[in-house]
N, C-alpha and C positions, 0 to 999 in steps of 0.2 A: 117505731117512732124514729124519725130522723134525728141524728145528733147535731147539735148546734156547733158550727165551725166559725170561730172568730176570725180565721184567716181567709174566709170566703168573701168574694165580692158581694155587692149589694143585690144584684139581680133586680128585676123590675116586677116580679110577680107579687101579687097580694099575699101569697103564701109565704114568700121570703120575709115580708114585713111582719106577718103574724108570728113567724118563728122568732124574729128579733124582738118583738114585743113580749113574747113569752119569756125570753131570756132576761129581758130587762125586769119583768115582774118577778121572776125567780130570784134574781140577785137583789132586787129592792127589798124583798121579804127578809133576806138575810140581815139587812141592816135596819129593819123596822120602818121602812117607808113604802109608799105605793108606786106602781109604775108611772102614773100620771105626774107624780111629784118629781120623778127623775127625767122622763122624756115623754113627749106627746108626739103623735103622728099627724097632727093637724095644726095649722098655724094658730098662734094665740098671741094675745097682747098682755099677758100677765107676768112676763119675765121668765117663764119656764122654757127650757130648751125644747125644740121640736125638730122633727126630721123630715126632709124632703129628698126624694130620689129623682134626679133629673133624667132627661131622655137618653143620656149617655150612660146611665146606670151609676152615676156618682152620688154618694150620700152628701147632703148638705145639712150639717148640724147648725141650727140657727137659734140664737138667743138674742133678744133685743135687736140691735143693728149689726150684730156679728154673724158672719156666715163662714163656717169652716168646712171646706170640701175635702172629702176623702173617699177612697174606695175600700178602706179597711173597717170592718165591723168593730174590731178591737178599739180603734180610735173613737168611734161613736160611743161605745160602752164606757171607755175611760173618761172622755170628756163629760158624759152625762153623770157618771157616778162621782167624779171629782167635783163637779159643780154642786151636786146634791149634798155631798159630804161637807163641802166648804160652807154651804148655806146653813147647815144645821150644827156644825162643829167648828167654832172659830179657832181652836187650838190646832196648830199644824201637826204636832205629834199624834194627837187623837185622830186627825184625818188620815194620817199614814197608817195607823193601826186599823182603822175601819176598812181602808182600801186593801190592806194586806189580807184581811179575811175574805175578800172577794177575788183578788188576784195579786200575788206577791210582786209581779212586774209593775202593777199599777202603783203600789206603795213606793217602789223605787223611783218610778217616774215622778210621782208627786213630791217625793223628797228632793229630787233634782230641781223641780220647779220652785219649790219653796226656798231652796238655797240659791236660786238665781242661775243655776247651771243649765237649765233647759226651759225653753219657752213653748215647746210644741204641745 
């Protein structure tokens, strides 16, 4: 089985998106939510984030009218899980703790965002 690499680019293969979806599902299970609650791979109008890969191989993380382009899988994962955690856990310290269980760098990033030091 191929190991998931967060530093890899998006690629345009269906297999690449399947691997990403499996990683989202794996991490979602760790915090008690489901993959579709965190990220979908088809457009939706219900406020959940969804992912598009354009012809240049750039990820577009879309929620409502916001479109965040990136080539980093880690950004897609962070944005998705930070949004899911924020939606279910209003307390910032609890959000940081949940994200720390998934990736300590995400906890640090969320702490910076909540303190106003980082808006990425």
